[in-house]
C-alpha positions as CSV (number, residue, x, y, z in Angstrom):
1,M,-0.7,58.6,77.6
2,K,-2.2,56.6,80.4
3,R,-0.6,56.3,83.5
4,R,0.4,52.7,83.5
5,D,2.3,53.8,79.9
6,F,3.9,56.5,81.4
7,L,4.7,54.8,84.3
8,R,6.4,52.2,82.0
9,M,8.7,53.9,80.1
10,T,10.1,56.7,82.4
11,T,9.8,55.7,86.6
12,Y,13.1,53.9,86.8
13,G,15.5,56.5,85.2
14,V,14.9,58.4,88.8
15,M,15.5,55.0,91.0
16,A,19.4,55.8,91.7
17,S,18.6,58.7,93.7
18,A,15.1,57.6,95.4
19,L,16.8,56.4,98.5
20,P,19.3,59.5,99.0
21,H,19.5,58.5,102.6
22,I,20.0,54.7,102.6
23,F,22.4,54.6,99.3
24,C,25.4,56.8,97.9
25,D,25.2,58.8,94.6
26,A,24.4,57.0,91.3
27,N,27.0,55.8,89.9
28,K,29.0,52.8,89.2
29,K,31.0,52.1,92.3
30,R,29.9,49.4,94.5
31,R,27.6,51.4,97.1
32,S,29.0,51.0,101.0
33,K,25.4,50.1,101.7
34,Q,23.8,48.4,99.4
35,P,22.0,45.4,100.8
36,N,22.6,42.1,100.4
37,I,19.3,40.3,98.5
38,I,17.9,37.0,98.8
39,F,14.9,35.8,97.4
40,I,13.4,32.6,97.9
41,M,11.0,30.5,95.7
42,A,9.0,27.6,97.1
43,D,7.8,25.3,94.1
44,D,3.6,24.7,93.8
45,L,3.5,26.2,97.6
46,G,-0.3,27.4,98.0
47,Y,-1.5,30.7,100.2
48,G,-2.5,28.6,102.8
49,H,0.0,26.4,103.1
50,L,2.1,28.3,106.0
51,G,1.0,28.9,109.4
52,C,1.1,32.5,109.2
53,Y,-1.6,31.9,106.4
54,G,-3.8,30.2,108.4
55,Q,-2.2,26.4,108.1
56,K,-3.3,24.6,110.6
57,K,-1.8,20.8,109.6
58,I,1.4,21.3,108.5
59,R,4.2,22.7,111.1
60,T,6.4,25.9,109.7
61,P,8.1,27.7,112.8
62,N,10.6,29.5,111.1
63,L,8.8,30.8,108.2
64,D,6.3,31.6,110.8
65,Q,9.2,33.8,113.2
66,F,10.4,34.9,109.9
67,S,7.0,36.5,108.9
68,S,6.6,38.1,112.4
69,E,9.8,39.9,111.8
70,G,9.0,41.3,108.7
71,M,5.8,42.0,106.3
72,R,3.4,39.5,104.9
73,F,1.9,40.3,102.2
74,T,-2.0,39.5,101.7
75,Q,-2.4,40.3,98.1
76,C,0.8,39.7,96.3
77,Y,0.5,37.6,92.7
78,A,3.1,34.9,90.5
79,G,3.8,35.7,87.3
80,S,1.5,32.9,85.9
81,P,-0.3,29.8,87.0
82,V,2.6,27.2,85.9
83,C,6.5,27.3,86.5
84,A,8.2,28.3,83.6
85,P,6.2,31.6,82.7
86,S,6.0,32.4,86.0
87,R,9.9,32.5,86.5
88,S,10.0,34.5,83.1
89,V,8.4,37.0,84.6
90,L,9.9,37.0,87.6
91,M,13.0,37.4,85.9
92,T,12.5,39.8,83.1
93,G,9.7,42.4,84.8
94,M,7.4,41.8,81.8
95,H,4.1,40.6,82.8
96,C,2.9,37.3,81.1
97,G,1.5,39.1,77.6
98,H,5.1,40.6,77.2
99,T,7.7,38.0,78.8
100,S,9.6,36.0,76.6
101,V,9.0,31.8,77.8
102,R,5.2,31.6,78.0
103,G,5.1,27.9,77.3
104,N,5.5,25.3,79.9
105,S,7.6,22.1,77.8
106,G,10.3,22.6,80.0
107,G,13.0,23.5,78.2
108,I,12.4,27.0,76.2
109,P,15.5,29.2,76.9
110,I,15.3,33.0,77.4
111,L,17.0,34.8,74.9
112,P,20.2,37.0,74.7
113,G,17.8,40.3,74.3
114,D,16.2,39.4,77.3
115,V,17.2,41.3,80.4
116,T,17.4,39.3,83.8
117,I,17.9,40.8,87.3
118,G,20.5,39.2,87.4
119,E,22.3,41.0,84.8
120,V,20.2,44.2,86.4
121,L,22.0,43.8,90.0
122,K,25.2,42.9,88.1
123,Q,25.6,46.5,87.1
124,G,25.6,47.5,90.3
125,G,28.3,45.2,91.7
126,Y,26.4,42.3,93.0
127,T,28.0,38.6,93.0
128,T,24.9,36.3,91.3
129,G,24.0,33.3,92.2
130,I,21.3,30.9,91.6
131,F,20.5,27.7,93.6
132,G,17.8,25.4,92.5
133,K,15.3,25.6,89.4
134,W,15.9,27.6,86.8
135,G,13.4,26.3,84.1
136,L,14.2,28.7,81.3
137,G,16.9,26.9,79.2
138,D,18.4,23.6,79.3
139,I,22.3,23.2,78.9
140,G,24.1,24.4,75.5
141,T,21.0,26.8,75.0
142,T,21.0,30.9,75.4
143,G,19.0,30.8,78.6
144,V,21.3,29.0,80.9
145,P,21.9,31.4,83.9
146,N,25.5,31.5,83.1
147,K,24.7,33.3,80.2
148,Q,22.0,35.4,81.9
149,G,24.1,37.2,84.3
150,F,24.2,34.9,87.4
151,D,28.4,34.1,88.4
152,E,27.1,30.7,89.5
153,F,24.6,28.0,89.1
154,F,24.0,25.3,90.9
155,G,20.5,22.9,90.7
156,Y,18.5,21.8,87.9
157,L,17.6,23.7,84.7
158,H,15.3,21.3,82.7
159,Q,12.2,21.8,85.0
160,V,11.5,18.0,84.3
161,H,14.6,17.5,85.6
162,C,13.8,18.8,88.9
163,H,10.9,16.2,89.0
164,F,12.9,14.4,90.8
165,Y,14.3,14.5,94.2
166,Y,16.9,11.6,93.6
167,P,18.0,12.0,90.3
168,Y,21.7,11.1,89.4
169,Y,23.2,14.4,88.8
170,L,22.5,17.8,89.0
171,W,24.2,21.2,87.2
172,E,26.6,23.1,88.7
173,N,27.5,25.6,86.3
174,D,27.6,24.0,82.7
175,K,29.1,20.9,84.2
176,K,27.0,17.6,85.5
177,Y,27.3,17.4,89.3
178,L,27.2,13.5,90.0
179,L,24.9,12.3,92.3
180,P,26.4,8.2,92.9
181,G,24.6,7.7,96.0
182,N,21.0,7.9,93.6
183,E,22.3,5.6,91.0
184,G,20.5,2.2,90.4
185,H,17.3,3.7,92.1
186,K,19.0,4.3,95.4
187,R,17.8,7.2,97.6
188,Q,20.7,8.4,99.2
189,Q,21.3,12.3,98.2
190,Y,18.3,14.2,98.3
191,T,19.1,16.8,95.9
192,H,17.2,19.4,98.1
193,D,19.6,19.0,100.8
194,I,22.8,19.4,98.6
195,I,21.2,22.8,96.7
196,V,20.6,24.4,100.4
197,D,24.3,23.7,101.6
198,K,25.8,25.3,98.4
199,A,23.6,28.3,99.0
200,L,24.8,28.8,102.5
201,N,28.5,28.1,101.6
202,F,27.3,31.3,98.7
203,I,26.3,33.2,101.3
204,R,29.7,32.0,103.5
205,T,32.0,32.7,100.5
206,N,30.0,36.2,99.9
207,K,29.6,38.2,102.9
208,G,31.3,41.1,102.4
209,G,28.5,41.5,100.0
210,P,26.8,43.1,98.3
211,F,25.2,39.9,96.8
212,F,22.3,38.5,95.3
213,L,21.1,34.9,95.8
214,Y,18.3,33.6,94.1
215,L,16.9,30.2,95.5
216,P,14.1,28.6,94.1
217,F,13.3,25.5,95.8
218,T,11.7,22.6,94.0
219,I,9.7,21.8,97.3
220,P,6.8,21.1,97.6
221,H,6.4,20.0,93.5
222,T,5.6,16.6,93.1
223,E,7.0,14.2,93.3
224,L,6.4,13.2,96.8
225,L,9.6,11.7,98.4
226,V,11.2,13.6,101.8
227,P,14.2,11.4,103.6
228,E,13.2,9.2,106.7
229,D,14.0,11.8,109.3
230,S,11.1,14.4,108.1
231,F,8.7,11.9,107.1
232,R,9.1,10.3,110.9
233,E,7.8,14.0,112.3
234,Y,4.1,13.2,110.8
235,E,3.9,9.5,111.2
236,G,0.0,8.4,111.8
237,K,-0.7,11.8,111.9
238,F,-2.9,11.8,108.9
239,P,-5.1,9.0,107.5
240,E,-3.9,8.2,104.2
241,L,-6.8,7.3,102.7
242,N,-5.6,7.5,98.9
243,P,-1.9,6.2,97.8
244,Y,-0.6,7.8,95.0
245,V,0.1,6.0,91.9
246,D,1.2,7.7,89.2
247,P,0.0,5.9,86.0
248,R,2.4,6.9,83.8
249,G,5.3,5.9,85.6
250,H,6.8,9.4,85.9
251,Y,6.5,10.2,89.3
252,A,7.8,7.9,92.4
253,D,4.6,6.1,93.7
254,Q,3.7,7.2,97.1
255,P,1.8,5.2,99.7
256,A,1.6,8.4,102.2
257,P,1.0,11.3,100.0
258,R,-0.6,13.6,103.0
259,T,2.5,12.7,105.5
260,T,5.2,12.9,102.6
261,F,3.9,16.6,101.5
262,A,3.6,17.7,104.9
263,A,7.2,16.6,105.9
264,M,8.7,18.1,102.4
265,V,6.7,21.7,103.5
266,T,8.7,21.6,107.1
267,R,12.0,20.1,105.7
268,M,12.1,23.5,103.4
269,D,11.1,25.5,106.6
270,R,13.7,24.1,109.0
271,D,15.9,25.3,105.7
272,I,14.8,28.8,105.9
273,G,15.7,28.5,109.6
274,R,19.2,27.6,108.9
275,I,19.3,30.4,106.6
276,M,18.4,32.9,109.2
277,A,20.7,31.7,111.7
278,L,23.8,31.6,108.8
279,L,22.7,35.5,108.7
280,K,23.0,36.4,112.2
281,E,26.2,34.4,112.5
282,L,28.0,36.2,109.9
283,K,26.5,39.2,111.5
284,I,24.7,40.7,108.2
285,D,21.3,39.9,109.7
286,E,20.7,43.9,109.1
287,D,22.5,44.2,105.8
288,T,20.3,41.5,104.3
289,I,16.7,41.9,102.7
290,V,15.0,38.1,102.0
291,F,12.0,37.8,100.1
292,Y,10.0,34.6,100.5
293,T,7.5,33.7,98.0
294,S,6.0,30.4,95.6
295,D,6.2,30.3,92.0
296,N,2.4,29.4,91.4
297,G,-0.9,28.3,93.4
298,G,-0.9,24.9,95.5
299,Q,-1.1,22.2,93.3
300,M,-4.5,20.1,92.5
301,S,-3.3,17.0,91.1
302,G,-0.2,14.8,91.5
303,G,-0.8,13.6,95.4
304,P,-0.5,17.0,97.2
305,D,-4.3,17.2,99.2
306,L,-4.8,20.0,98.3
307,E,-8.5,20.2,100.1
308,F,-7.1,18.2,103.1
309,F,-4.4,21.1,103.7
310,Q,-6.6,23.9,102.9
311,G,-3.6,24.7,100.8
312,N,-5.0,27.5,99.0
313,R,-7.8,28.3,102.0
314,E,-10.7,29.7,100.2
315,L,-9.3,31.0,97.1
316,R,-10.9,29.5,94.1
317,A,-8.8,26.4,92.0
318,G,-5.4,26.0,92.5
319,K,-2.0,25.6,89.8
320,G,-2.8,26.0,86.3
321,Q,-6.0,28.1,86.8
322,L,-5.9,32.1,86.5
323,Y,-8.8,32.3,89.9
324,E,-7.4,33.4,92.6
325,G,-6.1,29.9,93.8
326,G,-3.6,29.4,90.8
327,I,-2.0,32.8,91.1
328,R,-2.7,34.3,94.5
329,V,0.6,33.5,96.5
330,P,2.9,34.1,99.9
331,M,5.0,36.7,100.2
332,I,6.9,37.6,102.8
333,V,9.7,40.1,103.5
334,R,11.9,40.7,106.2
335,W,15.0,43.6,106.5
336,P,15.5,44.2,110.7
337,G,15.8,47.7,110.9
338,K,14.1,48.6,107.8
339,I,11.0,46.9,107.4
340,G,8.6,46.7,110.8
341,A,8.1,43.5,112.3
342,G,4.8,41.8,112.2
343,L,3.2,43.9,109.4
344,V,0.4,42.7,107.2
345,N,0.0,44.5,104.2
346,D,-2.8,44.2,101.6
347,H,-0.9,46.3,98.6
348,V,-1.7,44.5,95.2
349,W,1.4,43.5,93.2
350,A,3.5,40.9,91.3
351,F,6.3,38.9,89.8
352,W,7.1,41.6,87.5
353,D,7.5,43.9,90.2
354,V,10.2,42.3,91.9
355,M,13.0,43.2,88.9
356,P,12.3,46.9,89.8
357,T,11.8,46.6,93.4
358,L,15.3,44.9,93.9
359,A,17.1,47.5,91.3
360,D,15.3,50.2,93.7
361,L,17.1,48.3,96.7
362,A,20.4,48.3,95.0
363,G,20.2,51.8,93.4
364,V,20.9,50.4,90.2
365,E,18.8,52.2,87.2
366,I,16.3,50.6,84.8
367,S,17.2,51.7,81.3
368,H,14.9,49.3,79.0
369,S,11.1,49.3,79.2
370,I,9.3,46.9,81.7
371,D,5.6,46.4,83.1
372,G,7.0,46.3,86.8
373,I,6.7,49.2,89.4
374,S,8.8,49.4,92.7
375,V,7.2,48.6,96.0
376,V,9.8,50.2,98.0
377,P,8.1,52.4,99.5
378,T,5.4,50.0,100.5
379,L,8.6,48.1,102.0
380,L,10.3,50.5,103.6
381,G,7.5,53.4,104.3
382,Q,6.8,56.1,101.9
383,E,7.6,58.5,104.6
384,K,10.8,57.4,104.7
385,V,12.1,57.1,101.0
386,G,10.4,60.2,100.3
387,R,7.6,59.2,98.1
388,Q,4.3,57.9,97.3
389,Q,3.8,54.1,96.5
390,Q,2.2,54.0,92.7
391,K,-0.3,51.5,91.7
392,H,-0.8,49.4,88.6
393,D,-3.9,50.7,86.6
394,F,-4.5,46.9,85.6
395,L,-2.6,43.6,86.3
396,Y,-3.3,41.0,83.5
397,W,-2.2,36.9,83.2
398,E,-2.5,34.5,80.5
399,H,-2.3,30.6,80.2
400,P,-2.5,28.9,77.1
401,R,-5.4,26.0,77.3
402,G,-5.6,23.8,74.4
403,K,-6.2,26.0,71.5
404,D,-7.7,28.3,73.2
405,L,-5.8,31.5,75.4
406,M,-7.1,31.9,79.4
407,Q,-6.9,35.7,80.7
408,A,-7.3,37.6,84.0
409,V,-7.1,40.8,85.0
410,R,-7.6,42.4,88.1
411,M,-8.3,46.1,88.5
412,D,-9.1,47.6,92.1
413,D,-10.9,45.6,93.4
414,W,-12.3,43.5,90.3
415,K,-11.1,40.1,88.7
416,A,-11.8,39.1,85.4
417,V,-11.7,35.8,84.2
418,L,-12.0,35.0,80.4
419,L,-11.6,31.4,79.8
420,K,-11.7,31.5,76.2
421,G,-11.2,34.2,73.4
422,D,-14.8,34.3,72.2
423,G,-16.3,33.4,75.9
424,Q,-18.0,35.0,78.4
425,L,-16.0,37.2,80.8
426,E,-16.6,36.5,84.1
427,L,-15.9,39.3,86.8
428,Y,-15.9,38.9,90.8
429,N,-15.2,41.5,93.1
430,L,-12.6,40.1,95.3
431,K,-13.3,42.6,98.1
432,D,-16.7,40.8,98.5
433,D,-16.1,37.5,97.1
434,I,-12.6,36.2,97.8
435,G,-14.0,33.0,96.3
436,E,-15.0,34.2,93.4
437,K,-17.8,32.0,93.7
438,K,-20.4,34.4,91.7
439,S,-19.7,36.7,88.2
440,V,-21.4,40.0,88.5
441,A,-20.1,41.0,84.9
442,S,-24.1,41.4,84.3
443,E,-24.5,44.0,86.5
444,Q,-21.3,45.9,85.9
445,P,-21.1,46.6,82.0
446,K,-19.0,49.6,82.5
447,I,-16.4,47.7,84.3
448,V,-16.4,44.6,82.0
449,N,-16.4,47.7,79.1
450,E,-13.3,48.9,80.8
451,I,-11.2,45.5,80.9
452,E,-12.2,44.4,77.1
453,V,-10.8,47.6,75.8
454,Y,-7.8,46.9,78.3
455,L,-7.3,43.6,76.8
456,K,-7.0,44.8,73.2
457,T,-3.7,46.2,74.2
458,A,-2.4,43.7,77.1
459,R,-0.5,41.8,75.1
460,T,1.8,41.0,72.4
461,E,2.1,37.7,70.4
462,P,4.4,35.2,72.0
463,R,7.7,34.7,69.9
464,K,8.1,31.1,68.2
465,Y,9.7,28.5,70.2
466,K,12.0,26.0,68.6
467,P,9.6,22.4,69.7
468,Q,10.2,21.0,72.6
469,P,10.4,17.0,73.6
470,Q,7.3,16.6,75.8
471,T,9.1,14.3,78.5
472,A,6.6,15.1,81.4
473,G,4.9,12.4,80.9
474,L,7.7,9.9,80.0
475,K,8.4,6.9,82.2
476,R,11.0,8.4,84.7
477,E,14.0,5.8,83.3
478,E,13.0,7.7,79.7
479,T,13.6,11.2,81.0
480,G,17.5,10.7,81.2
481,Y,17.4,11.9,85.1
482,I,17.2,8.6,86.8
483,R,19.2,5.3,86.1
């Protein structure tokens, strides 16, 4: 049996006793020293859009400070190059060759048999809440957060709903939360601001802990809109050569897309500062571990000028592609007193590792099979937890493109990309060629063969989805979210 299969089946039964000096014994009672957990995820934020990752044009002082107080990863990967599958991977601990939701139409639900992070942490006595973009099941399906382990939900269910920052309603659990300031195409209630306020209130209400706050922002996903106070911070700073006009009439037009995009990122950064300030005000800063990441790589179309901002740095391509620009994402983790400050780490991990990591932190057992491996030894230090950091033999991604299935594999420093099922495998050495500029497949037949053997068993066939209406290309008013 290969090590990756052994780990998948057996590792997690010992998690509850892995941190004896931090947690009490592994039972079902609430543990007095369980950390509060906050997992913040931006939408379509590229690897290079933050100052701490090399950004020069967009100001992100709070996230830069956040990074200086925690651990910044250089080789963390999203679950998929697009929204819904990436979120499914995150929630289920299964890579995108095994996870339930692999389509990206917007309303495909996860099923009752899918076990989510919310359900796992509730076993450990956590109060769970999600505020922001769900994308794993619309109202009336089995996929809504309240049926998947979350006590509270506020935000967007269907991911096409998330395309709009001034819709006329959001969801609060299973009830519509009306936004009368946005009716008649008015722009008075910016949903990002409302979502952040609700999340801050969740922290205040549950400060006694332990709580799990999942905060998937919609920023900076198109459409490109931001309140005037943020827009003015960048007004006149950048040349605006190409106003954004959506020929479909779906997204709002934007005459100053560069200015607006930068302002959106900085507004999000402002709210990271608000969250950090609240944790200190409530005196739970040292009791709370906070993760910050993005759901996939930076967006190449739809208005954001990826090249102008160098949003994916030297990485190739972006959202929707399986090259590094589509799946390598920022990841910063902060826990004062437990994680050292100002650390940069090159450990290779991915979204399917989040579930076992959070369960490990919470002292909760995972009894079912998953693809992930806990990264707690990396976060807290191997010598502190008394065990070495385990590593993946392979990381796997897939993404349908028409009739073809694109696939990618990472094995050590090797990265393989297969754009068509009957096509030629591309092979890159990321240590020497992070931009994936030259395939060396012809020079490495043994490596190619090893990856091709793995690909034969890397995935299962996806479940059959109920046909979903394709609303992403509809005019704004026709989606039902704008009126």
